[in-house]
N, C-alpha and C positions, 0 to 999 in steps of 0.2 A: 552221158556225163558231159561230153563236149557240147551238144546241143543246148543242155541246160546252163552251162556257163556262158555260152553265146547269148542265151536268152536274157541271163542276168546282166550281162553287159550292155545289151541293147536296151534293156530297161532303164538301167542307170543312165545311159546316153539321153534317151528321151526325157528322162526325168530332168536332166541338166538343161536340155532345150526349153522344156516346159517351164521350168522356175525362172529362166532368163526371160521368156516371153512374158510371163505372168507379172514379174517385177517391172517391166517395161510398160506394160498395160496400166497397172496400178499407178505408176509414176506419172504417166500421161494424164490419167484421169484427175489425180490431185496436184497437177503441176501448179495450179493457181494457189494452193494453200501451203506450197513448200516455200520455206524461207529463202531469201535471195542468196544467202551465204552458201547454203546447200545446194541451190540451184546451179550455182557457178562451179560447183564441184562435180556436176554430173558427167561432163565430158572427160575430165581428168581421171575420173573413176573407171570409165570405159577403156581409156588408154592403158591404165594400170592393169585392169583385167586382162587385156589383150597381151600385155607384157607378162604377167603372171602364168597365163596359159602357154604361151611361147617358151618362156623359160622352164615351165614344168615338163615341156616336151624334151629339152636337153637333160635336166636334173633327174626327173621322175622316170622318164621312158627310156632315154639313152643311158642314164646312169652317170653322167659326167658333170663335174662341178664347174659352173662358169661364174666368174666374179666381175665380168665386164659386159653384162647384157645392156646396160644402159648406153654402151658405145654404139650398138646397132640402132637403138632408138635415136640417138644424136644424129647418125648418118641420115636416117629417113627423115628426120625433122628438118635438118638444114637443106638437104637436096630438094625434099618435096615442097618446103615453104618457099624456097628460091624460085622453083619453077611456077608455083602458084602466083607469086609477085610478078614474075615475068609476063604471065598471061592475063594480067588484070585488064589490061587496055584491049586485049583481043578477045577474050571470052568473058562476058559480063556475069554469066551465071556463076554464083559461088558453089553450087552443088557440083557443077561440071568440074571447075577448077579443083575442088577437093577431090574429086575421084581421080582427076589425072595426077594430082600430087601424090596421092596414096599409091597409085600404081607405080610412078617413078620412084617413091621411097621404098616400096617393096622390092623393086629390081636392084636398086642400089644397096638395100640391106642384105639381099641374097648374095650380091657380088662380094660384098664385105665379109659375109660369112664364108664364103668359098675361099677368098683369099687367105683369111685368117685360118680356116680350117685345114689348109694344106699342111702347115707345119704343126699346128696345135694338135689335131686329132692323132697324130703319132705318138703323142704323150699321153701319160695317164695320171690319175690322182692328183696330188699337190702340184705337179709340174704344170699340168693343163690349167688349174685354177690360177696359178701365178701368170701364165702367159695371157690368158684371157683378161686378167686384171690389168696387166701392162697394155693390152689393146685398148682397153677402155680409157685409160689416161693419155694414151698417144692420141686417140682420136679427139679427146676433149682439148688436148694442147694444139693440134692442127687447127681446129675451128676456132680457137681462142686467139690464133696469130694468122688467120686467113682474112684477107681483103678482097672482096669481089664486087666489081661494079659493072655497069651496063650503060653504054651510050650508043649514039648512031653507028659508031664504028664497030660495035660488037661487045664482047665480054672482056674484062681485064681483071687479071687476078695478080696478087702479090702476097708473100709471107712476112711476117715479123713487123713490117711497117706498110703504111698506106702509099704505094707506088704506082697507083692505078692510073693517075693522071687523066681523070674523066673530063669530057667535054662539057659545056654548059648545060647541054640537055641530058647529061649523065645522071645515073641514080644508083647509089650505093647499095648493094643487096646484102652482103655480109661485111660488117664493119668491125672486124677483130673481136676484142673483148666486149665491145658493146652489142655483139651478136646482130640479129635481124631486128629491125625496128619497122614501125608503120604497117604492121601486119593486120589485114582485114580478118576479123573474127568470123570464119565462115565454118568452123567445126560445130556440129550439132549433136544433140543427144541421140537422135535419131540415126545419124550416120554412125554413131559410136555403137548403137545397138546392132545395126547391120553388120558391121565389122566384128562384133563379138560373135555373132552367129556364124559367120562365114570362118571365122578361126576355129571355132568348135567343129563345124563341119569337117574342115581340113584335118585337123588333129585326130578326130575320132575315126575318119575314114583310113587315116595312116596307120593308126594304132591296130585297127581291126583288119587291115590288109596282110598280105604275105610279108611284104616289106617291113611293116610295123611287128610282126610276130618275130621276125628275124633279128630286128633291132633289140627287141626285148630279149631274146636269146643271148645276144652278144653281151648285154647288160648283165645277165644272170651267170654266164659262164663263156667268157671269151675264147679261152683254149678249146673247149668243146665245140663251139660254133666253127673255128678255124679248121678244126680237124675234119669237118664234114664238107669242108670246101667253100664255106661262107666267106665273101669279100668284106672283111671287117671294115676297112677304111672306107670303101664306098657306101656302105649302109650307115656308118657314122656320120659321114659328110651329108648324106641326104637328110637325116634328121637335124643336123646342125645348121644347114643351110635353110631349110624350111623355118625353123626356129628364128633364125636371124632375119629372114624375110618378113615374118609376122612381126617382130620387134621393130623392123623399119616402118612397116606399115602404120604402126602405132605412134610414130614420130609426128607426121604432119597433123594428125587429128589432135595430139597433145598440143603442139606448137601453135596451131591456128585458133586455139581458144584464148590466146593471149595477144596483146599488142606488140609485145617484145619478147624475144627469146634469146637466152645466151648459153653458151656452151657449159658453163659451170652448172647449170641445171641438170646436166646429165653426168654427174660425177660418181665417185665410188660409192657414196652414201646412197644414191638411187639404186645402183645395182644391188646394194646390200638389201635395201627396202623391198625390192622385187623378189629377192632371194627369201626374205621373211615371209612374204606372201606364200611362197611355194612350200616352204618348211611348215608353216602354220597350217595351211590348208591340207597337206599331206602329199608326199611325193607321188605322182601319177594320178592324183584325184583332182581333175579339172573343176569339179563343182566346188570342192574345198577351196581352191585357189581363187575362185570367183568371189566367194563369200568372204574370204580372208583379205583380198585386195579392196572390196568395198568397205568393210568394217574398219580396217586399218587406215584408210584414207579418210574416213569421216571422223574417226575417233579423236585425232588431235584437234580438229576443229570443235568438236563436241565438248572437249575439255578447256576450251579457250578462256572460260569464265574463271577457271581456277589457275590464272595466268602464273602465279608463283610456283605452283606445284604441277603444272600441266604435264611436262615432260617425265617428272617423277611418277606421277600417276599412270601415265601412258606405258612407261617401262615396266611398272609392277603388273598392270593388266596384261601385257604382252608375255611376261614370264608366266603368269598364272594360266593363260590360254595355251601356250606352248606345253607346260606341264600336263594341263588337263588332256590336250589332245594326244599327248604321247604316253598317258598313263595306261599301263596294262589293264587295269581293272575297268576304267571307263571305256576303253577300246573293246574289251571282252564283253561289256554290257551292251553296247551299241551293236555288235557283231550278233549277239544272241537275239536281240530284238529283230534284226534284219533277217536272220535265218528263220525265225518264227514267222515273220511276214511271208517270206519266200516259201516256206513249207505250206502255209495255209493257203497261198495262191496255187501251189502244185496240186494240193488235195482237191480244191475246188475245180481245177481243170480236169482232173481224173475222174470227177464226180463222187468222191468218197465222202 
């Protein structure tokens, strides 16, 4: 039975990999026929997909509600983009700078996740959600009031007002509420695809590992896990930091698709939007999160011609989709179809 369940999980994981690869190949083939508006949304879709997968690790696998996930994305966006701008004169290759920016953003995202996780993961339920919400707002406020510049004497930083006093050769990197301007658009759809695949590999390997099974055991019954000697805080911290690191990595990918990025882009509404991707796609269902992130990012733009009723129609469609995906009848029907396919595959392998 355990082997059968493992085979089902493996097939589902490979199905997810396969669908992502097929989608990438199809888009590349028909890239010339894709409207410019939709083409400009490809990189943000990739960033949102990474965010949805990373949040699903916290919500679906760890079983904890986070309402400030966009805060980790903003940490990655501002640190990674700042490093990329500083390296413009040193490293001419955009791809190399993007790689370095993503690595730096991942490290800073993980660091932020670790620092926030120390107090937060000792809380449960609504308390944890409230603290993560506060974290997202605090990070947004910090970047909204941060002034960072660079000149021949090095880096200069100040809060609340511009006191950097840069020399004539100086350059403002983060300009308070105006954010980061003059960004070179080096993010690409190919880079987004590679990052999605790496994110899936990390998440699936974690879930299928001993650590992942322990994390899910903690989610299902914390008291039982503690009773057999499981270090709950350490395992929860592992999942939370990995989730934050992946969210941080999505930051520069998203930010360097635009010429300007501001802290208000990563507000509470963005965190809720990412949470909607997870809920609609299904908690613990990475493929569902990918589809939900792509559809709900494209949908508002597809409804733009109905400008007067666009958000009303969007809200109605969102409610209908959520009701449908959580309807026991529909879920039972899909489960029966999946079971029949699995049963048929098993019979064919056994030679029946």
